[in-house]
C-alpha positions as CSV (number, residue, x, y, z in Angstrom):
1,M,57.4,18.3,-72.8
2,E,55.0,17.5,-69.9
3,M,53.6,21.1,-69.9
4,E,53.2,21.0,-73.7
5,K,51.1,17.9,-73.4
6,H,49.0,19.6,-70.7
7,K,48.6,22.6,-73.0
8,R,47.4,20.4,-75.9
9,D,45.1,18.5,-73.6
10,A,43.8,21.7,-72.2
11,A,43.0,23.3,-75.6
12,A,41.1,20.2,-76.7
13,L,39.2,20.0,-73.4
14,L,38.4,23.7,-73.4
15,E,37.0,23.5,-76.9
16,K,34.7,20.5,-76.1
17,L,33.5,22.2,-72.9
18,A,33.1,25.7,-74.3
19,I,30.9,24.8,-77.3
20,A,28.6,22.6,-75.2
21,H,25.1,23.8,-74.5
22,G,24.8,24.4,-70.8
23,A,22.5,27.2,-69.6
24,P,21.6,27.3,-65.9
25,G,19.4,24.4,-65.0
26,F,20.3,22.6,-68.3
27,E,23.8,21.4,-67.7
28,K,23.3,17.9,-69.0
29,K,25.9,18.1,-71.8
30,V,28.6,19.6,-69.6
31,R,27.8,17.0,-66.9
32,E,28.3,14.3,-69.5
33,I,31.7,15.6,-70.5
34,F,32.7,15.6,-66.9
35,R,31.5,12.0,-66.5
36,Q,33.4,10.9,-69.6
37,S,36.6,12.8,-68.7
38,V,37.4,12.0,-65.1
39,R,39.2,8.8,-64.2
40,G,36.9,6.9,-61.8
41,Q,33.3,6.8,-60.6
42,V,31.0,9.8,-60.2
43,S,27.8,10.4,-58.4
44,T,25.1,13.1,-58.5
45,D,22.7,14.8,-56.2
46,G,19.1,16.0,-56.6
47,M,20.1,19.4,-58.0
48,G,22.3,17.9,-60.8
49,N,25.7,18.6,-59.2
50,I,28.2,15.8,-60.1
51,F,30.9,14.5,-57.8
52,H,34.2,12.6,-58.2
53,C,36.4,11.6,-55.2
54,K,40.1,11.0,-55.2
55,K,41.3,9.5,-51.9
56,G,44.8,10.4,-50.9
57,E,47.0,9.3,-47.9
58,K,44.3,10.4,-45.4
59,D,40.6,10.5,-45.4
60,S,40.8,13.9,-43.8
61,P,41.0,16.8,-44.4
62,R,38.3,16.8,-47.1
63,I,39.2,19.3,-49.9
64,M,36.3,20.5,-52.1
65,L,37.7,21.4,-55.5
66,T,34.8,22.9,-57.5
67,A,33.7,24.7,-60.6
68,H,30.3,25.5,-62.0
69,M,29.0,23.9,-65.2
70,D,26.5,26.5,-66.3
71,E,27.0,29.6,-68.6
72,V,24.9,32.7,-68.9
73,G,22.0,32.1,-71.3
74,F,18.3,32.6,-71.8
75,A,15.0,30.7,-71.8
76,V,12.1,30.8,-74.1
77,Q,9.4,33.0,-72.5
78,S,6.8,33.1,-75.2
79,I,6.2,32.6,-78.9
80,T,4.4,35.2,-81.0
81,K,1.8,34.4,-83.6
82,S,4.2,35.6,-86.3
83,G,6.8,33.0,-85.2
84,L,9.2,35.0,-83.2
85,V,10.6,33.8,-79.9
86,K,10.6,36.1,-76.9
87,F,13.1,35.3,-74.1
88,I,14.2,36.0,-70.6
89,P,17.8,36.1,-69.3
90,L,19.4,33.3,-67.2
91,G,22.3,35.2,-65.6
92,G,23.8,38.6,-66.0
93,W,23.6,40.1,-69.5
94,W,24.2,43.6,-70.8
95,S,21.7,44.0,-73.6
96,H,24.1,46.2,-75.5
97,T,26.0,43.1,-76.6
98,L,23.1,41.1,-78.0
99,L,21.6,42.5,-81.1
100,A,22.2,40.7,-84.4
101,Q,24.0,37.9,-82.5
102,R,23.3,34.2,-83.2
103,V,21.9,31.8,-80.6
104,R,21.0,28.1,-80.3
105,I,17.8,27.0,-78.7
106,L,17.9,23.5,-77.2
107,T,14.6,21.6,-77.7
108,G,13.2,18.9,-75.5
109,D,14.0,16.3,-78.2
110,G,17.7,17.3,-78.3
111,R,17.7,19.5,-81.4
112,E,19.6,22.8,-81.4
113,I,17.7,25.4,-83.4
114,L,19.8,28.3,-84.8
115,G,18.3,31.8,-84.5
116,V,19.4,35.4,-84.5
117,I,18.5,38.1,-82.0
118,G,16.6,41.1,-83.5
119,S,14.6,44.1,-82.6
120,K,12.9,47.1,-84.2
121,P,15.1,48.0,-87.2
122,V,17.5,51.0,-86.7
123,H,15.9,52.7,-89.8
124,F,12.6,53.0,-87.8
125,L,14.1,54.3,-84.5
126,S,13.7,57.9,-83.4
127,D,16.8,59.9,-82.5
128,A,15.9,59.5,-78.8
129,E,15.5,55.7,-79.2
130,R,18.9,55.4,-80.9
131,E,20.6,56.9,-77.8
132,K,19.1,54.2,-75.5
133,V,20.2,50.6,-74.8
134,I,17.3,48.4,-76.0
135,K,15.7,46.3,-73.2
136,L,15.7,42.5,-73.5
137,E,11.9,42.4,-73.4
138,D,12.0,44.5,-76.6
139,M,14.1,41.9,-78.4
140,F,13.2,38.6,-80.0
141,I,14.8,35.6,-81.7
142,D,14.1,34.9,-85.4
143,V,14.4,31.2,-86.1
144,G,13.1,31.5,-89.7
145,A,9.5,30.4,-89.0
146,V,6.4,31.8,-90.7
147,N,4.2,31.5,-87.6
148,G,4.0,30.3,-84.0
149,E,2.6,26.9,-85.0
150,E,5.7,26.1,-87.0
151,V,7.9,27.1,-84.1
152,E,6.2,24.8,-81.8
153,K,5.1,21.8,-83.9
154,E,7.8,21.6,-86.6
155,L,10.9,23.0,-84.8
156,G,9.8,21.6,-81.4
157,I,10.5,24.8,-79.5
158,Q,8.5,25.1,-76.2
159,L,8.3,27.5,-73.4
160,G,11.2,27.2,-71.0
161,D,13.6,25.8,-73.5
162,P,17.2,26.9,-72.8
163,I,19.1,29.2,-75.2
164,V,22.9,29.9,-75.4
165,P,25.1,32.0,-77.7
166,E,26.3,30.5,-81.0
167,S,30.0,30.9,-81.0
168,P,32.7,28.8,-82.7
169,F,35.9,28.0,-80.8
170,A,38.9,29.8,-82.4
171,T,42.5,30.9,-81.7
172,L,43.6,34.5,-82.3
173,A,46.9,35.6,-83.9
174,N,48.6,34.4,-80.8
175,P,47.8,30.6,-80.7
176,D,47.8,30.7,-76.9
177,L,44.8,33.1,-77.0
178,L,41.6,31.2,-77.3
179,M,38.1,32.7,-78.1
180,C,34.7,31.2,-77.6
181,K,31.5,31.6,-75.6
182,G,31.2,30.2,-72.1
183,F,34.7,30.5,-70.7
184,D,32.8,31.6,-67.6
185,N,33.0,28.9,-66.4
186,R,34.1,26.2,-68.8
187,V,37.7,27.2,-68.1
188,G,37.0,26.3,-64.4
189,M,35.5,23.0,-65.5
190,A,38.6,22.2,-67.6
191,L,40.8,23.0,-64.6
192,L,38.7,20.8,-62.4
193,I,38.8,17.8,-64.8
194,Q,42.6,18.1,-65.5
195,T,43.5,18.7,-61.8
196,M,41.5,15.6,-60.7
197,N,43.1,13.5,-63.4
198,L,46.6,14.7,-62.5
199,L,45.9,13.9,-58.8
200,S,45.1,10.3,-59.8
201,A,48.8,9.7,-60.4
202,K,50.0,11.6,-57.3
203,T,50.0,11.2,-53.6
204,H,48.4,13.9,-51.4
205,P,47.8,14.2,-47.7
206,N,44.0,14.5,-47.9
207,T,40.9,13.4,-49.8
208,V,39.8,15.6,-52.8
209,H,36.2,15.9,-53.8
210,G,35.9,17.2,-57.4
211,V,32.5,18.9,-57.7
212,A,30.9,20.4,-60.8
213,T,28.0,22.5,-59.7
214,V,24.8,23.8,-61.4
215,Q,23.0,27.1,-61.5
216,E,25.8,29.4,-60.3
217,E,24.9,32.2,-62.7
218,V,21.4,32.5,-61.2
219,G,22.4,32.5,-57.5
220,V,25.0,29.9,-56.6
221,R,22.2,27.4,-56.1
222,G,24.0,24.1,-56.8
223,A,26.9,25.1,-54.5
224,T,24.5,25.4,-51.6
225,T,23.5,21.7,-51.8
226,A,26.9,20.5,-52.9
227,G,28.4,21.7,-49.6
228,H,26.1,19.3,-47.7
229,S,27.2,16.3,-49.8
230,V,30.9,17.0,-49.3
231,D,31.0,18.8,-45.9
232,P,34.5,20.1,-46.7
233,H,37.2,21.3,-44.5
234,V,38.6,23.5,-47.3
235,A,37.3,24.7,-50.6
236,I,39.1,25.8,-53.8
237,V,36.8,27.4,-56.3
238,L,37.9,27.4,-59.9
239,E,36.6,30.3,-62.1
240,G,36.7,32.3,-65.2
241,A,37.4,35.8,-63.8
242,P,36.6,39.0,-65.7
243,A,39.8,40.5,-67.1
244,D,40.3,44.2,-66.4
245,D,43.3,45.0,-68.7
246,L,41.2,47.1,-71.2
247,P,40.5,50.8,-71.7
248,G,38.4,52.3,-69.0
249,M,40.0,50.6,-66.0
250,P,42.5,52.6,-63.8
251,E,46.0,51.2,-64.1
252,E,46.2,50.6,-60.4
253,E,43.0,48.5,-60.3
254,C,44.1,46.1,-63.0
255,Q,44.2,42.8,-61.2
256,A,43.3,40.3,-63.9
257,R,45.5,40.8,-66.9
258,V,45.4,38.3,-69.6
259,G,48.7,36.5,-69.9
260,K,50.0,37.4,-66.4
261,G,49.0,34.3,-64.5
262,V,46.2,32.9,-62.4
263,Q,44.2,35.2,-60.2
264,I,44.2,34.5,-56.5
265,R,41.1,36.4,-55.2
266,L,41.2,37.8,-51.7
267,M,37.6,39.1,-51.6
268,D,34.5,40.2,-53.6
269,P,31.1,41.4,-52.4
270,S,29.9,37.8,-51.9
271,A,32.8,36.4,-49.9
272,I,35.9,37.4,-47.9
273,M,38.3,34.6,-48.4
274,N,40.1,32.9,-45.5
275,R,43.3,34.9,-45.3
276,P,45.6,32.1,-44.1
277,L,44.5,30.0,-47.0
278,V,45.0,32.8,-49.4
279,D,48.5,33.4,-48.0
280,K,49.2,29.7,-48.4
281,A,48.2,29.8,-52.0
282,V,50.5,32.8,-52.5
283,L,53.4,31.1,-50.8
284,V,53.0,28.0,-52.9
285,A,52.9,30.0,-56.1
286,R,56.0,31.9,-55.2
287,K,57.9,28.7,-54.1
288,K,57.0,26.9,-57.3
289,G,57.5,29.9,-59.6
290,I,53.9,30.0,-60.7
291,S,52.7,33.3,-62.2
292,F,49.8,34.8,-60.2
293,Q,47.9,38.0,-59.6
294,K,46.1,39.0,-56.4
295,A,42.7,40.6,-56.5
296,V,40.2,42.5,-54.5
297,R,37.0,42.8,-56.5
298,R,34.4,45.6,-56.2
299,T,31.7,43.5,-57.9
300,G,31.0,39.9,-58.8
301,A,30.3,36.6,-57.0
302,T,31.3,32.9,-57.2
303,D,30.3,29.7,-55.7
304,A,32.4,30.8,-52.7
305,K,29.4,32.8,-51.6
306,A,27.5,29.6,-50.5
307,I,30.4,27.3,-49.8
308,H,32.3,29.4,-47.2
309,L,29.0,29.7,-45.2
310,H,28.4,25.9,-45.1
311,G,28.1,24.3,-41.7
312,K,30.4,26.1,-39.2
313,G,32.3,27.8,-42.0
314,V,34.7,26.6,-44.6
315,P,38.0,28.2,-45.5
316,T,37.7,29.1,-49.1
317,V,39.8,30.6,-51.9
318,V,39.0,31.4,-55.5
319,L,41.5,30.7,-58.3
320,G,40.5,32.5,-61.5
321,V,41.7,32.5,-65.1
322,P,41.3,36.0,-66.5
323,A,38.8,36.2,-69.4
324,R,38.1,39.2,-71.5
325,Y,34.4,39.9,-72.5
326,I,32.8,37.3,-70.3
327,H,29.0,37.2,-70.4
328,T,29.1,37.9,-74.1
329,H,29.2,35.7,-77.3
330,N,33.0,35.8,-77.5
331,S,35.4,35.7,-74.5
332,V,39.2,35.4,-74.6
333,I,41.6,33.6,-72.4
334,H,45.3,32.8,-72.4
335,L,46.5,29.2,-72.1
336,E,49.5,30.2,-69.9
337,D,47.0,31.7,-67.3
338,Y,45.1,28.4,-67.5
339,L,48.3,26.4,-67.0
340,S,49.3,28.6,-64.0
341,G,45.9,27.8,-62.5
342,L,46.4,24.1,-63.1
343,R,49.8,24.0,-61.5
344,L,48.7,26.0,-58.5
345,A,45.7,23.9,-57.9
346,V,47.8,20.7,-57.9
347,E,50.6,22.1,-55.8
348,L,48.3,23.7,-53.3
349,I,46.3,20.5,-52.7
350,G,49.6,18.7,-52.2
351,E,50.3,20.9,-49.2
352,L,46.9,20.8,-47.5
353,D,47.6,18.3,-44.7
354,H,45.8,18.1,-41.4
355,E,48.0,20.5,-39.5
356,T,48.0,23.1,-42.2
357,V,44.2,23.0,-42.7
358,K,43.7,23.1,-38.9
359,G,45.7,26.3,-38.9
360,F,43.3,28.1,-41.2
361,T,40.7,28.2,-38.5
362,D,42.9,28.2,-35.3
363,F,41.4,31.5,-34.1
364,E,42.0,30.5,-30.4
365,G,45.7,30.2,-31.0
366,E,46.2,33.0,-33.4
367,R,48.9,35.5,-32.6
368,E,48.1,39.1,-32.0
369,A,50.2,40.2,-35.0
370,G,51.1,38.4,-38.1
371,G,52.6,39.1,-41.5
372,T,51.3,38.6,-45.0
373,P,53.6,36.8,-47.5
């Protein structure tokens, strides 16, 4: 019954977070959801990161439990005389996925203006042009205006205004499969909020700092300053990880299958995780019967890139919920993977006492040989 309640709460929270407008640098609406959802006081820093602390039995070790608020989006770059909006990307986009898709432009006065991404009509393309992926600079957003003056004065759209995909929250044939924009990283945000709230009713041998960061999609900028605020001994990064269980991936390299559990990431090009911490996460998952998948990623990056380099170094691990089609208008996650991540985050934090955390960086006392669980 308890897990069913967590599932219902998760679905409701994921819907609220996923549909929120939150391009990099414009995370206000997501920050507000975090502020309203956690139990207790919050604070912010100059970048817009938001913090919530849950003290346990000890002030130390300090655990940084973190997820980024922003999603990939765009910004208004210019407005044509004919009333079309030109845009630039905020984060990584493959332009192949964008044509004829709806978007929402957030104006300075809080309105969300619906538009559609267009380009030169296919009927007027040469054979050679049809074989190419159209560049973003050759696309535009049609908001239904007759000229540039209407765009600016009547609709209130200005240069630099943020843009995100328009995508309704939905369930697929399997009700545990959820679809919407922004699961990278609103799934991590939901995990962060629910984990902090669950910890409010539990004892743990540490102090946990729940941190929602800004501007991860444009270079892990918020995480860089957040590390200074928390100065953590350990960091757990909660993410929406790209699923790889689709055609085109070698069977042996599938390490993020939807429905097969939370992903425990060992490394990616931006960070090699602290191996004793990874091993601890694996041991906890096995001991508690939590479904998980281990992963070594050829591409990608997370807030771990900045956090693990903070100060003298911070043992860091990434827990990811596999999501199909991230960085598009419609990504898909499985609720059971989400719940696996929730359980593992709570259980792992419960075992991070002083001696355990000290062992993650005990390089002077390490044995010459050691096993991997």
